[in-house]
C-alpha positions as MATLAB code, in Angstrom:
seq = 'MYSLQRSLIVLLGLLIASSTAFQFFEQMFGGGQQQQREPQNVASDSNWYRENYDAAYCTNYLCPGTLSCVHFPHHCPCAFPDTEDKVELSEGIAICASKGGWKGGETLRKIELARKGLL';
ca = [
     -59.903   26.330  -14.371;
     -59.360   26.678  -10.555;
     -59.232   22.813   -9.993;
     -56.677   22.595  -12.867;
     -54.316   25.048  -11.305;
     -54.940   23.305   -7.918;
     -53.990   19.884   -9.559;
     -50.967   21.356  -11.204;
     -49.885   22.761   -7.910;
     -50.295   19.467   -6.090;
     -48.537   17.681   -8.818;
     -45.659   20.237   -8.727;
     -45.346   19.845   -4.893;
     -45.390   16.014   -5.219;
     -42.485   16.198   -7.641;
     -40.447   18.402   -5.544;
     -41.163   16.260   -2.445;
     -40.273   13.162   -4.201;
     -37.047   14.669   -5.623;
     -36.116   15.812   -2.270;
     -36.800   12.416   -0.794;
     -34.703   10.678   -3.546;
     -31.728   12.995   -2.919;
     -31.933   12.255    0.834;
     -31.907    8.468    0.395;
     -29.191    8.892   -2.367;
     -26.930   10.696    0.002;
     -27.834    8.376    2.846;
     -26.939    5.154    1.025;
     -24.324    6.298   -1.298;
     -26.144    6.814   -4.488;
     -24.207    4.394   -6.458;
     -20.845    6.653   -5.949;
     -18.097    5.198   -4.059;
     -17.691    7.108   -0.900;
     -14.313    8.159    0.302;
     -13.199    6.083    3.459;
     -10.282    6.939    5.593;
      -7.304    4.697    4.907;
      -7.023    1.609    7.300;
      -3.922    0.420    9.111;
      -2.824   -2.999    8.050;
      -3.368   -5.787   10.403;
      -0.946   -6.383   13.363;
      -0.346   -9.961   12.279;
       1.449  -11.450    9.414;
      -1.522  -12.899    7.515;
      -1.288  -10.319    4.627;
       2.358  -10.988    4.097;
       2.026  -14.682    4.371;
      -1.007  -14.644    1.731;
       1.293  -12.725   -0.703;
       4.311  -14.831   -0.106;
       2.031  -18.076   -0.621;
       0.564  -16.599   -3.788;
       3.891  -15.475   -5.192;
       5.115  -17.788   -8.081;
       8.858  -18.314   -8.330;
      10.728  -21.195   -9.777;
      14.102  -20.258   -8.146;
      14.499  -18.331   -4.674;
      11.722  -15.995   -3.358;
      13.336  -13.235   -1.452;
      11.488  -13.002    1.792;
      11.884   -9.271    2.179;
      10.814   -8.086   -1.178;
       8.941  -11.017   -2.761;
      11.498  -10.781   -5.689;
      12.217  -13.916   -7.689;
      16.024  -14.336   -8.131;
      18.439  -17.191   -8.758;
      20.392  -17.071   -5.534;
      19.550  -15.621   -2.126;
      22.460  -13.068   -2.199;
      20.817  -11.643   -5.332;
      17.830  -10.345   -3.279;
      17.514   -6.467   -3.841;
      17.184   -4.159   -0.685;
      13.645   -3.272   -0.039;
      14.488    0.510    0.037;
      17.452    1.019   -2.376;
      17.234    4.773   -1.945;
      18.118    4.529    1.778;
      19.847    1.151    1.932;
      23.194   -0.183    0.517;
      23.447   -3.827   -0.065;
      26.620   -5.393    1.326;
      27.936   -9.027    0.893;
      29.257  -10.315    4.018;
      30.709  -13.538    2.727;
      30.121  -15.973   -0.191;
      26.347  -16.168   -0.726;
      25.440  -13.882    2.246;
      24.303  -10.357    1.905;
      22.553   -7.700    3.979;
      20.787   -4.398    3.432;
      22.052   -1.675    5.792;
      20.945    1.932    6.148;
      23.238    4.331    4.103;
      25.604    5.941    6.270;
      27.144    9.320    5.762;
      27.397   11.426    2.606;
      30.103    9.420    0.800;
      29.578    6.491   -1.457;
      30.671    3.260    0.025;
      30.330    4.475    3.678;
      28.101    1.690    4.795;
      30.596   -0.990    3.663;
      33.507    0.948    5.417;
      31.695    0.996    8.658;
      30.829   -2.718    8.242;
      34.499   -3.716    7.540;
      35.513   -1.552   10.696;
      32.876   -3.502   12.697;
      34.204   -6.740   11.373;
      37.641   -5.840   12.653;
      36.319   -4.708   16.023;
      37.171   -1.037   15.308;
      33.798    0.389   15.530;
];
């Protein structure tokens, strides 16, 4: 009887030790779960952009700023329409400029003033 109890105690001890060791290695090597990593800054070169530009399929005109596929370059959307206004400078030429002021059309008004040399 005594040896049976001793054997059970040894077996129980081995189970606990192996369970503890397994938990240690599981935590150490990720245990099949994806670990949370800090976000990484994008590279300081243009490789990521060029790879996406080269991979983009467009049969018309691929906008360099937004990678949108449009029929004509002046149809390119602004990258940040909430904070930018699109302004056509002349036939086929358009720019995106930061929204200026609280009134609609303020950016266009300022660009027109700059064209006239008044701003």
